ROLOLUM-543382 format. One record per residue (C-alpha): residue number from 1; residue in three letters; x, y, z. Coordinates in Angstrom, 2 decimals. Last residue first. Example, Ala and Ser with C-alpha at 12.3 -4.5 7.8 and 13.67 -1.06 7.14 Angstrom:
2
+-----+-----+---------+---------+---------+
:   k :   r :      px :      py :      pz :
+-----+-----+---------+---------+---------+
:   2 : SER :   13.67 :   -1.06 :    7.14 :
:   1 : ALA :   12.30 :   -4.50 :    7.80 :
+-----+-----+---------+---------+---------+
This chain:
300
+-----+-----+---------+---------+---------+
:   k :   r :      px :      py :      pz :
+-----+-----+---------+---------+---------+
: 300 : ARG :  229.89 :  159.66 :  100.80 :
: 299 : VAL :  230.48 :  163.37 :  100.30 :
: 298 : VAL :  228.22 :  165.25 :  102.69 :
: 297 : GLU :  226.25 :  168.08 :  101.09 :
: 296 : PRO :  226.53 :  171.55 :  102.54 :
: 295 : GLN :  223.23 :  173.11 :  103.72 :
: 294 : THR :  221.08 :  175.40 :  101.56 :
: 293 : ALA :  218.77 :  172.59 :  100.38 :
: 292 : LEU :  218.07 :  171.76 :  104.04 :
: 291 : TRP :  216.47 :  175.19 :  104.48 :
: 290 : ARG :  214.11 :  174.67 :  101.54 :
: 289 : LEU :  213.35 :  171.17 :  102.79 :
: 288 : VAL :  212.20 :  172.56 :  106.12 :
: 287 : PRO :  210.26 :  175.41 :  104.47 :
: 286 : VAL :  208.38 :  172.92 :  102.22 :
: 285 : THR :  207.77 :  170.13 :  104.77 :
: 284 : TRP :  204.78 :  171.87 :  106.39 :
: 283 : ASP :  202.75 :  171.60 :  103.18 :
: 282 : ASP :  200.11 :  174.18 :  102.26 :
: 281 : GLU :  202.68 :  176.96 :  102.12 :
: 280 : THR :  202.37 :  180.73 :  102.62 :
: 279 : CYS :  202.42 :  180.60 :  106.42 :
: 278 : GLY :  205.23 :  178.06 :  106.28 :
: 277 : GLU :  207.83 :  180.75 :  105.69 :
: 276 : LEU :  206.77 :  182.49 :  108.90 :
: 275 : VAL :  206.64 :  179.29 :  110.95 :
: 274 : LEU :  209.97 :  178.04 :  109.60 :
: 273 : ARG :  211.65 :  181.36 :  110.36 :
: 272 : ASP :  210.14 :  181.48 :  113.84 :
: 271 : PHE :  211.56 :  178.02 :  114.58 :
: 270 : MET :  215.00 :  178.95 :  113.27 :
: 269 : TYR :  215.08 :  182.18 :  115.26 :
: 268 : HIS :  213.84 :  180.53 :  118.45 :
: 267 : ILE :  216.44 :  177.77 :  118.07 :
: 266 : HIS :  219.13 :  180.42 :  117.59 :
: 265 : ASP :  218.00 :  182.47 :  120.57 :
: 264 : GLN :  217.95 :  179.36 :  122.78 :
: 263 : ILE :  221.50 :  178.44 :  121.81 :
: 262 : GLU :  222.73 :  182.01 :  122.24 :
: 261 : GLN :  221.10 :  182.18 :  125.66 :
: 260 : ARG :  222.77 :  178.96 :  126.74 :
: 259 : HIS :  226.10 :  180.31 :  125.49 :
: 258 : GLN :  225.71 :  183.44 :  127.60 :
: 257 : PRO :  224.76 :  181.33 :  130.63 :
: 256 : VAL :  227.88 :  179.13 :  130.20 :
: 255 : ILE :  226.83 :  175.49 :  129.92 :
: 254 : ASP :  227.73 :  172.88 :  132.55 :
: 253 : SER :  225.39 :  174.20 :  135.24 :
: 252 : ALA :  222.23 :  173.53 :  133.25 :
: 251 : THR :  219.07 :  174.83 :  134.96 :
: 250 : ALA :  217.48 :  176.53 :  131.94 :
: 249 : PHE :  219.21 :  174.07 :  129.58 :
: 248 : LEU :  216.07 :  174.02 :  127.37 :
: 247 : CYS :  213.12 :  175.62 :  129.15 :
: 246 : ASP :  212.86 :  178.60 :  126.80 :
: 245 : ILE :  212.67 :  176.25 :  123.81 :
: 244 : PHE :  209.71 :  174.43 :  125.34 :
: 243 : GLU :  207.97 :  177.71 :  126.08 :
: 242 : THR :  208.31 :  178.73 :  122.44 :
: 241 : ALA :  206.84 :  175.42 :  121.34 :
: 240 : ARG :  203.91 :  176.02 :  123.70 :
: 239 : GLN :  203.32 :  179.46 :  122.18 :
: 238 : ILE :  203.41 :  178.01 :  118.66 :
: 237 : THR :  200.74 :  175.55 :  119.78 :
: 236 : PHE :  200.75 :  171.87 :  120.62 :
: 235 : GLN :  197.19 :  170.69 :  121.30 :
: 234 : GLY :  194.98 :  172.68 :  118.92 :
: 233 : LYS :  196.90 :  171.49 :  115.88 :
: 232 : LEU :  198.99 :  168.48 :  116.81 :
: 231 : LEU :  200.41 :  167.48 :  113.41 :
: 230 : HIS :  201.02 :  171.06 :  112.31 :
: 229 : THR :  202.52 :  172.39 :  115.55 :
: 228 : MET :  204.37 :  169.06 :  115.63 :
: 227 : MET :  206.28 :  169.77 :  112.43 :
: 226 : TYR :  207.44 :  173.16 :  113.75 :
: 225 : LEU :  208.72 :  171.59 :  116.95 :
: 224 : ALA :  210.61 :  168.98 :  114.94 :
: 223 : ALA :  212.12 :  171.62 :  112.62 :
: 222 : PRO :  213.10 :  173.75 :  115.62 :
: 221 : ILE :  215.03 :  170.87 :  117.26 :
: 220 : CYS :  217.25 :  169.69 :  114.41 :
: 219 : ASN :  219.15 :  172.96 :  113.96 :
: 218 : VAL :  220.46 :  172.86 :  117.54 :
: 217 : SER :  222.20 :  169.72 :  116.36 :
: 216 : HIS :  221.37 :  166.09 :  117.03 :
: 215 : GLN :  222.79 :  162.81 :  118.28 :
: 214 : LYS :  225.61 :  164.57 :  120.10 :
: 213 : VAL :  224.98 :  162.89 :  123.49 :
: 212 : TYR :  224.41 :  166.29 :  125.14 :
: 211 : LEU :  222.45 :  167.62 :  122.17 :
: 210 : VAL :  219.82 :  164.88 :  122.11 :
: 209 : THR :  220.10 :  164.98 :  125.92 :
: 208 : GLU :  218.45 :  168.40 :  126.15 :
: 207 : GLY :  215.22 :  167.23 :  124.56 :
: 206 : ILE :  215.21 :  164.23 :  126.90 :
: 205 : GLU :  215.22 :  166.64 :  129.85 :
: 204 : VAL :  212.61 :  168.89 :  128.22 :
: 203 : ALA :  210.27 :  165.95 :  127.63 :
: 202 : GLY :  210.80 :  164.69 :  131.17 :
: 201 : ASP :  209.98 :  168.09 :  132.65 :
: 200 : TRP :  206.82 :  168.27 :  130.54 :
: 199 : LEU :  205.70 :  164.75 :  131.40 :
: 198 : GLU :  206.26 :  165.31 :  135.13 :
: 197 : LYS :  204.43 :  168.63 :  134.87 :
: 196 : THR :  201.52 :  166.90 :  133.14 :
: 195 : TYR :  201.38 :  164.38 :  135.96 :
: 194 : ARG :  201.38 :  166.83 :  138.85 :
: 193 : GLU :  199.07 :  169.38 :  137.22 :
: 192 : LEU :  196.48 :  166.75 :  136.37 :
: 191 : GLU :  196.59 :  165.38 :  139.92 :
: 190 : ASP :  196.02 :  168.86 :  141.37 :
: 189 : ALA :  193.23 :  169.61 :  138.90 :
: 188 : ALA :  191.34 :  166.33 :  139.33 :
: 187 : MET :  191.32 :  164.10 :  136.25 :
: 186 : GLY :  188.17 :  164.46 :  134.19 :
: 185 : GLU :  188.93 :  161.77 :  131.63 :
: 184 : GLN :  189.11 :  164.33 :  128.84 :
: 183 : GLN :  191.66 :  166.36 :  130.82 :
: 182 : PHE :  193.84 :  163.30 :  131.38 :
: 181 : VAL :  193.65 :  162.44 :  127.70 :
: 180 : ASP :  194.55 :  165.99 :  126.57 :
: 179 : THR :  197.59 :  166.10 :  128.85 :
: 178 : PHE :  198.35 :  162.63 :  127.53 :
: 177 : PHE :  198.54 :  163.80 :  123.93 :
: 176 : SER :  200.49 :  167.01 :  124.51 :
: 175 : HIS :  203.17 :  165.43 :  126.71 :
: 174 : ALA :  203.57 :  162.33 :  124.56 :
: 173 : LEU :  203.61 :  164.30 :  121.30 :
: 172 : VAL :  206.30 :  166.67 :  122.57 :
: 171 : VAL :  208.37 :  163.63 :  123.61 :
: 170 : VAL :  207.76 :  162.14 :  120.16 :
: 169 : ALA :  208.71 :  165.18 :  118.08 :
: 168 : ILE :  211.88 :  165.89 :  120.06 :
: 167 : HIS :  213.17 :  162.34 :  119.68 :
: 166 : LEU :  211.99 :  162.38 :  116.08 :
: 165 : SER :  214.40 :  165.19 :  115.29 :
: 164 : PRO :  213.46 :  166.85 :  112.00 :
: 163 : VAL :  216.12 :  166.98 :  110.69 :
: 162 : CYS :  218.55 :  164.36 :  112.06 :
: 161 : LEU :  217.84 :  161.30 :  109.94 :
: 160 : LEU :  221.28 :  160.09 :  108.80 :
: 159 : HIS :  222.72 :  158.88 :  112.10 :
: 158 : PRO :  223.40 :  155.24 :  111.21 :
: 157 : ASP :  221.53 :  154.41 :  114.44 :
: 156 : LEU :  221.71 :  150.90 :  115.86 :
: 155 : ARG :  225.49 :  150.61 :  116.23 :
: 154 : HIS :  226.04 :  154.22 :  117.25 :
: 153 : ILE :  223.39 :  154.03 :  119.95 :
: 152 : THR :  224.65 :  150.69 :  121.25 :
: 151 : LYS :  228.25 :  151.91 :  121.39 :
: 150 : MET :  227.01 :  155.02 :  123.19 :
: 149 : ASN :  225.28 :  152.85 :  125.76 :
: 148 : LYS :  228.36 :  150.70 :  126.40 :
: 147 : HIS :  230.85 :  153.57 :  126.83 :
: 146 : ASN :  234.27 :  152.25 :  125.87 :
: 145 : GLY :  234.87 :  154.89 :  123.22 :
: 144 : ALA :  231.70 :  156.00 :  121.47 :
: 143 : LEU :  233.66 :  158.27 :  119.17 :
: 142 : PRO :  232.33 :  161.81 :  119.00 :
: 141 : ARG :  229.51 :  162.38 :  116.51 :
: 140 : PRO :  229.54 :  164.88 :  113.66 :
: 139 : THR :  226.05 :  165.79 :  112.38 :
: 138 : THR :  223.69 :  164.26 :  109.81 :
: 137 : SER :  220.89 :  165.01 :  107.38 :
: 136 : MET :  218.82 :  163.15 :  104.83 :
: 135 : CYS :  217.05 :  164.87 :  101.97 :
: 134 : ILE :  214.09 :  163.73 :   99.89 :
: 133 : LYS :  213.18 :  160.51 :  101.68 :
: 132 : TYR :  214.08 :  162.07 :  105.04 :
: 131 : VAL :  211.60 :  164.92 :  104.61 :
: 130 : ARG :  208.57 :  162.70 :  103.96 :
: 129 : ALA :  210.03 :  160.40 :  106.62 :
: 128 : ALA :  209.15 :  163.00 :  109.25 :
: 127 : GLN :  205.50 :  162.61 :  108.27 :
: 126 : SER :  205.69 :  158.81 :  108.51 :
: 125 : TYR :  207.32 :  158.93 :  111.95 :
: 124 : ALA :  204.82 :  161.45 :  113.34 :
: 123 : THR :  201.94 :  159.50 :  111.78 :
: 122 : GLY :  203.04 :  156.33 :  113.56 :
: 121 : ILE :  203.15 :  158.28 :  116.82 :
: 120 : ALA :  199.61 :  159.54 :  116.24 :
: 119 : GLU :  198.18 :  156.15 :  115.25 :
: 118 : MET :  199.73 :  154.55 :  118.33 :
: 117 : PHE :  198.31 :  157.37 :  120.44 :
: 116 : ARG :  194.81 :  157.05 :  119.00 :
: 115 : ALA :  194.75 :  153.32 :  119.65 :
: 114 : LEU :  195.93 :  153.73 :  123.24 :
: 113 : HIS :  193.29 :  156.40 :  123.84 :
: 112 : PRO :  190.55 :  154.16 :  122.44 :
: 111 : LEU :  191.77 :  151.30 :  124.69 :
: 110 : ALA :  191.98 :  153.27 :  127.95 :
: 109 : ARG :  188.27 :  153.36 :  128.79 :
: 108 : LYS :  187.93 :  149.59 :  128.51 :
: 107 : ARG :  191.28 :  148.86 :  130.16 :
: 106 : GLY :  190.70 :  150.83 :  133.32 :
: 105 : PHE :  191.10 :  154.53 :  134.02 :
: 104 : ARG :  194.22 :  154.71 :  136.20 :
: 103 : LEU :  195.83 :  151.38 :  135.39 :
: 102 : ILE :  195.32 :  151.58 :  131.62 :
: 101 : THR :  196.23 :  155.27 :  131.48 :
: 100 : PHE :  199.32 :  154.63 :  133.61 :
:  99 : ASN :  200.54 :  151.98 :  131.19 :
:  98 : LEU :  200.13 :  154.38 :  128.27 :
:  97 : PRO :  201.81 :  157.04 :  130.42 :
:  96 : ARG :  204.78 :  154.66 :  130.87 :
:  95 : ILE :  205.03 :  153.75 :  127.18 :
:  94 : TRP :  205.75 :  157.34 :  126.15 :
:  93 : PHE :  208.90 :  157.84 :  128.24 :
:  92 : ASN :  209.72 :  154.13 :  127.94 :
:  91 : ILE :  210.66 :  154.85 :  124.33 :
:  90 : PHE :  212.84 :  157.90 :  125.08 :
:  89 : ASP :  214.62 :  156.23 :  128.00 :
:  88 : LEU :  217.62 :  155.82 :  125.66 :
:  87 : TYR :  218.40 :  159.54 :  125.93 :
:  86 : THR :  218.06 :  159.41 :  129.71 :
:  85 : ASP :  220.44 :  156.45 :  129.88 :
:  84 : SER :  222.78 :  158.33 :  127.53 :
:  83 : LEU :  223.31 :  161.06 :  130.11 :
:  82 : ASP :  226.71 :  159.71 :  131.16 :
:  81 : PRO :  227.76 :  160.07 :  127.51 :
:  80 : ARG :  227.85 :  163.84 :  128.13 :
:  79 : PHE :  229.56 :  165.69 :  125.25 :
:  78 : PRO :  229.56 :  169.33 :  126.29 :
:  77 : VAL :  227.09 :  171.80 :  124.73 :
:  76 : TYR :  228.87 :  174.92 :  123.50 :
:  75 : ASP :  230.12 :  172.97 :  120.49 :
:  74 : ASP :  226.57 :  172.71 :  119.20 :
:  73 : LEU :  226.61 :  176.49 :  118.76 :
:  72 : GLN :  229.04 :  175.98 :  115.87 :
:  71 : ASP :  226.17 :  174.42 :  113.93 :
:  70 : HIS :  226.05 :  170.92 :  112.45 :
:  69 : VAL :  223.47 :  170.34 :  109.71 :
:  68 : GLN :  225.63 :  168.39 :  107.22 :
:  67 : VAL :  223.65 :  167.22 :  104.21 :
:  66 : VAL :  222.84 :  163.80 :  102.78 :
:  65 : ARG :  221.36 :  163.45 :   99.30 :
:  64 : ALA :  220.28 :  159.89 :   98.74 :
:  63 : LYS :  221.31 :  156.81 :   96.80 :
:  62 : ARG :  219.98 :  153.43 :   97.87 :
:  61 : TRP :  221.57 :  150.04 :   98.36 :
:  60 : ARG :  224.71 :  151.82 :   99.47 :
:  59 : TRP :  224.92 :  149.98 :  102.83 :
:  58 : THR :  224.55 :  153.29 :  104.67 :
:  57 : VAL :  221.81 :  154.39 :  102.26 :
:  56 : ALA :  219.77 :  151.21 :  102.75 :
:  55 : PHE :  220.64 :  151.38 :  106.46 :
:  54 : GLN :  218.93 :  154.73 :  106.81 :
:  53 : LEU :  215.69 :  153.82 :  105.04 :
:  52 : LEU :  215.66 :  150.41 :  106.69 :
:  51 : PHE :  215.70 :  151.95 :  110.18 :
:  50 : PHE :  213.34 :  154.91 :  109.78 :
:  49 : GLU :  210.88 :  154.52 :  106.93 :
:  48 : LEU :  210.68 :  150.75 :  106.66 :
:  47 : ILE :  211.05 :  149.56 :  110.26 :
:  46 : VAL :  209.55 :  152.59 :  112.02 :
:  45 : THR :  206.69 :  152.88 :  109.53 :
:  44 : LYS :  205.80 :  149.19 :  109.66 :
:  43 : LEU :  205.90 :  149.24 :  113.45 :
:  42 : TYR :  203.61 :  152.27 :  113.67 :
:  41 : PHE :  201.10 :  150.92 :  111.13 :
:  40 : LEU :  201.13 :  147.55 :  112.90 :
:  39 : LEU :  200.37 :  149.29 :  116.21 :
:  38 : PRO :  197.61 :  151.34 :  114.55 :
:  37 : LYS :  195.96 :  148.07 :  113.40 :
:  36 : LEU :  196.45 :  146.21 :  116.70 :
:  35 : THR :  194.88 :  148.88 :  118.93 :
:  34 : ILE :  191.17 :  148.47 :  118.14 :
:  33 : TRP :  191.62 :  144.77 :  117.34 :
:  32 : HIS :  192.96 :  144.01 :  120.81 :
:  31 : THR :  195.89 :  141.68 :  121.52 :
:  30 : PRO :  198.92 :  143.69 :  120.34 :
:  29 : ILE :  197.99 :  146.74 :  122.52 :
:  28 : ILE :  197.09 :  144.80 :  125.68 :
:  27 : LEU :  200.23 :  142.82 :  126.60 :
:  26 : TYR :  202.98 :  145.30 :  125.70 :
:  25 : PRO :  200.77 :  148.15 :  126.93 :
:  24 : TRP :  200.39 :  146.38 :  130.32 :
:  23 : PHE :  204.03 :  146.04 :  131.36 :
:  22 : ILE :  205.58 :  149.54 :  131.36 :
:  21 : GLY :  206.00 :  150.41 :  135.04 :
:  20 : VAL :  203.95 :  152.64 :  137.35 :
:  19 : GLY :  206.79 :  154.35 :  139.22 :
:  18 : LYS :  208.15 :  156.56 :  136.46 :
:  17 : LEU :  204.66 :  157.97 :  136.03 :
:  16 : PRO :  204.79 :  159.24 :  139.61 :
:  15 : LYS :  202.61 :  157.31 :  142.05 :
:  14 : GLY :  199.73 :  159.15 :  143.65 :
:  13 : LYS :  198.54 :  156.07 :  145.51 :
:  12 : LEU :  195.14 :  157.67 :  145.87 :
:  11 : SER :  194.58 :  157.78 :  142.12 :
:  10 : PHE :  195.64 :  154.15 :  141.71 :
:   9 : ARG :  193.07 :  152.95 :  144.23 :
:   8 : THR :  190.35 :  155.32 :  143.06 :
:   7 : GLN :  190.66 :  154.15 :  139.45 :
:   6 : GLN :  190.78 :  150.49 :  140.49 :
:   5 : GLN :  187.63 :  150.95 :  142.58 :
:   4 : GLU :  185.90 :  152.62 :  139.63 :
:   3 : GLU :  187.07 :  149.84 :  137.32 :
:   2 : ARG :  185.72 :  147.20 :  139.70 :
:   1 : MET :  182.38 :  149.04 :  139.92 :
+-----+-----+---------+---------+---------+
């Protein structure tokens, strides 16, 4: 009864996801056996196969092939350090719906969903690392200057793991996963539409910032979308990936419409190429690595 009252209370409030906070996942996930194991898997993967993997190459503890994946279309997107807050909101972007799930459906019903999400995000990192371990990739970055957020980004990210973009992969995962959760839990149609739209718009916004803050190239996005069509079969489809691309910079006033179209066309082309080449492969990484092998190597 208490959970039902809690569900009704939070449903009637109609708060946006950005208004529900991020507290409860930090308390609940590490303290329940059902969520602790996938949490440890996620943390281990992020530490060993994202941060340590990059720094080992940066500090020359490990040798790796690093290629340049910059495209001239990237120059059409202005450098916008003022959007770095949105870029850095990437973690809270998926923690907020975890918090919402706990508040909206109660802890008991939320726990299996929390466990599945932590396993899914850990898998996304480990699958992307299968590419990184064979070939790393980078792009030119403007100097951070006096901008505090950009200094933080540059300090914490050696910028060697661009293809596929984990920023893109994770925001796509968050939207797809929680849309499925809300449907499973029988959320009313109007409420479902409101929250899934907020997640979609947020995913697109963060997707745009990876180019605005020059952390990725237009070539990094299609590889991430392609990876997620394999990891989220039945949830994130080729059609949905196409819609995501179509939404990028759709309302941007700082990009010339012709340039915006060229950017979208290129991402569509690269995504379609990976899909078509992947049709004859059992492993999604094969067409991605094949494309990376054609890119110029960075002399380090």
